[in-house]
Each structure stands twice: as structure tokens, then as C-alpha cells.
N, C-alpha and C positions, 0 to 999 in steps of 0.2 A: 615352458610357453614358450611360444613363436607372437612374434610382435605384434599388437595388436589384438592379438588374443584375450580370451577370459580367464581369468582360475575359473578352475575346477567346483559349483554353485556361485558363483559370480554372473550376476544378469539372464539367468536361466536357469531350471532345473533338467531334469532327466525327462526324456519325452515323455516317457509312460505316467509322469506326476502328478499328478489331477491337480486345480487351480485352490482347493481346501487345502492339499496339502502345504502348498504355494507360499500358499496365504500367509505363512508362519515363519517361513527363510527369510534370514535377513538379508534386506535390499532389494527384497526379490520385487518384479513390479507388478500387480496383478494387472486382470484380464478390465477393458477401460471399464463396461460393464457392472462389474465388481464395484470398482471406485464409486460410481454413480447411486449402487446402492449402497452404500458403506456409508456415502453422506449424507444419502436421504435419510438413514436410519437414525443419522446425528442429530441432525433439527425435529426428525422425528420423536425421540428422545427427547429432547431437552422441551416439546412442548407437552409432550403427556406430563412429565415432572409440573411444569406448569399449570396443566390442568387440571392434576391432581391438590399440586396446592392450594387451589384456589375454587374448589369448586364449590359449587354446596348455596344457595340461593340468597338464607341469612348470613349474613356479615360477620356476625356472632358464632356460628360453627364453621366457620375456613380456615385452612391452619396460618394463613396469613391474611391478616385483613386488607380490604378492596381497596386501603387508604396508601396503603405501602405497594402492595403488588394484584392490579386491577387483576379480574380472567382474561382469556384469550377472546371471550365475545364481545366484555367493557371496550377492548381494545381497539377490535376491529371496528367496534359501534363509536366509534373515535374518525375514523374515517373521514367520513363527508363534512364533519364539522373545520377539519381540516385539511380537505378541499375547499371547502367555501368559505367560512367565513375569516380563517385563520390565514386563506391565500397561500397556501401550499405549495404548488407553482412555482409562484414568483421567487417564494424563498426556493427553492430546488434554484429554481435560474440562476438569484443569487450566489448561490452561497458554490460552486459550479464553476459558475465565471470569476470569484476572487480565489480560486484553487489551480482552475487554468494559465491565469496572470501570471498571481505567487510564485505554482511550482512551477510552470514554462519559463521562468525570468532564470531560476533558479539551478533550471538545466541549458537549457543556452548559455550561461556564464558557466556554471559549475563541469557540465562535461568536460567541454575543449579543456580548460585548466584541468580538471583535475585526468586527463587524462594525459595531458605533457606533460605534467607533476608525478604521473607510472610510470614511463617514458626516462623523462631525466630527472635522477635521483639530489641531485643540488635544488633543484628548484624545489622537492618533494620536502627537503630538510629544510628550505625556506620558508613553508609556508605552512607545516605542520604544526608551531604550535599556535598557528592562531586556528586550524582549523578543530585543533583539540577542543580548543577554549570554544570556542563557539557552536561545536556538540553538546558540548557542558555546562552551558548556561542555562539557569532553572528557566524556563520557558515562559511560565507565568510576568518573568521580566521585565522580560523586551515589550511587555504591552505599555508599562507607560514611558519607558522610553521612546517607541514608537508613537505614539500619540506626540510628546514632544516634538518629536519631530517631523514628523507627516501630517498634522494635525488629527479631526475627528471623521477626518471623510473616507470614502475609499481608497485611497492612496497611502493611508493608512495601514489599514485590513492588506490591501499585495505587500507589501513592502517587508510588512511584519510575518509574512508567509514563506514572503523570500529569505531572511535574515534567518529566520528558522531551520529553513530544509538546506540549505546551500551546503554551509558544511555537511552533510550528509551526499547530499549531492556524488561533491567534489571527493569525498572518499570513496564512494564508489567506484566512480572511475579510475582514478590511481589504484585503486586495489586490483580492476578488473587487466588494469596493462601490467600489474606486475604478475601477475599469476599466470602471465604467456611464459611458454617455457623458453627458455634462451637458446633455443637450437633453431629458434626459426629466426631470432634476431644471428642468427652467424652466419646461419647458411646465406641469408641474404645480403650480408656483408663482401661471403667469400665469392658472390655475385658482383660483386661493384656497385652496392648500392649504396648509397650516402644516407647522411643519419636522418635527414627529414624525406627522405624517400621510405625507410627501414620504418619509419614513426606513420607515415601517410600511409604506405602500401600493406605494409604487416602487420604492425603490432593495431594501430587502427582497426584497420579489418579484422584482424581478433579476438579484437577487447567489446566491439558493438554489440555482438546478443549477449552478453551475460551486462554490460550498461543499458540494455534495455531493460532487461529481467531486474532487476535490481531498481531501474524507478518502476518498475511497475507496483512492484514492495513502499517503494518509500512514496506514493502515491496515495498507500491509507495511512500515512504518517501526516501530508500535510491535508486530506479531507477532519484528521482529526482533530490536526493546528487551527485548523478557521474554524471550529466550534467555539472556540477562545475566545477567539481575536472578535466574532459575533455578538459575545457575550456583552460589549463596551460600544455603547451609541451605533446600534445597527436598525434600520428599521425594517430589514425583512434579512431569512438568512435563516440556518437550519438551527445554528446554535441562538440565534433570537428566538424561535418558538420556542425552544427547546425553556430557554429564561422563562416565558409571560408565562410554559403553561406550570412551571412548579410553584411561580408566583400566584399564580390562581389555583394552587393544588387541583393540579387535572395527571398522576401519574400515568393514566390510559394514553392522554395527546403527548406524555415522554416519548414513551415503547413503542407508540407507531413511528414515530418519527425515528427511532433507533432500528428500527426494523424498514425504517421506507431509508437508513441511511446504509445500510448492509446490502438492500438491494440494492440499492442504487454503485457501490462499491463492487460489486459483484460483476456486475451486468459492463460498468466498463476497466472489468479485470479482462474480465472475456473479451472485450470486443481490442485491448490492446494485446491479448493475446493473440488475436486471429491476424491481426495486423503485425508482429510479430514473427509469425510461421510465415507471413506470404513474403516477409524482409529477408526473414534467413531460411530460407526453406531448405538447405544443408544442412542445418540444425534440429534431427531429430528429439532430441531430451527435452527440449521449449516448450 
């Protein structure tokens, strides 16, 4: 097999194969419209199961009590109340602001230091014990600590999110640099590049697309963590709304908020993906 080529059966089948046959081939990428259809089908199946388990006008005749799992209609009916008396828009804005500040700070600090650690292994060896410790701290244990350190206002929530996510950001950035093939470094050194030039002009540019991809995934982790922080002394936020709905025994509100969280996360990921393709047009696999 020539350099840069693909093994038979990898990355594309015989020209005459239909997409239905290629669908079951390992690592074969289905056409775009097939991917969309499969994604819509999974959501449709979930809604079908949900509707079947909660169908019926009489609660006693349902497979699952409405107090445990409201129907699709009951969940949708909670939306006007959430937008009106519950202040959904203000809570969405509050949660997103906290996530962007806390996770943004983690990226500003974690990405540069992580990439440096991936390039200079002694630094990586020095920091690794602290990073492993940070990644494995029970996330709930950070709540009382950050309350003692930063008080009960917005600073506590932002710093909680920063402390919870920066070890993961650091590790992902370091791993992206480590994954770059050594031949790129050796080629640059052969041409007379210094260590700093190799890092700045070779390792960092090659690692950034993967770093961006990793941060897109970690953003979802940060979005989940902020829900926990908002359970403590929050006056607004999606986590606060979930807590209030639980206290009022309104499971339909909780489910609607979870749907909104999923839609927000999807929209943000698609927006970041669009920016990523613009920043790195040479990476068609993003």
C-alpha cells in the first residue's frame, strides 16, 4: 500500500456498493442525509416509547404514573409557565454566563499549559499527579470548599466550574500535542528550528484542531456541572429552576427544562463546529 493510501475496505467500499450495504461496513461513513435520518429516527423512537408509556387520559390506566413521568402533552403545556412566571429566559442567560466565564477561564489557563506539558515531558511529569488528583475529586465535594473560599455569590459558581473543569482541559490539550507524530518535530529540527519554534510553528498548529474538538466535548461536561452549582444559593439559573420544580412536585417542568438544556447544548455545539470548520478548513474530518 502506498503512503497516504487506504487499506481495502477502509474509508470507502467498491464503487458499485449501495449505501445500504456500506451501512454495515466497519468504519464506513454513511452519506449526510442517512446520518440525519438515523439521528431523527433515534429521537422519534424515544418520543414513541415515551408517548406509549404515558398514554391515557386516566392516570390509573397509564403504564407509568404522571407523578413520575408526565406525558408529552403535559410536558409541553409547562412551557408557557416556564417562560412566564418562572423566568426561563433570565435563567438561561444566567446559566450560560456562568458556563462561559468558568469554562472560558479553564480554557485560557488549561490549554496553553497543557500544550506546553505535552511538548516538554518533564513539565508533564511534574504536573501529572496534581491533574490526576483534580480529575478524580468527587465533584460534589467542591461545593462546600468553594463556598468557604469564594462566598455564596456568582464568584463561587464561576470558580467552582473553573476548578472542576481545568484538569480535564489541561489533560486534553496535553494529549493532543503528544499524539502528533515525532517526524514533524524531527523535520523541523533538521531545518534548524529551535525548540520554541518547533512548539510555536509545528506542534501548536497541528494540535489546535484536536484541542478545539476536545473543548467542544468538555463544554457539555461544564454545562452539566453548573447545574450542580446552581442548587446552592442561586436566585436564577436552570439548575435553580429544576430544584424549585422538584420542591413543587412539577416533574413536567423538570422534563421541559432538560429538553431545553439538550437543545441549547446542541445549538452551541453546532455553532462551535461551524467556527471550527472555518478556523481549520484543511481538516475535512472535523
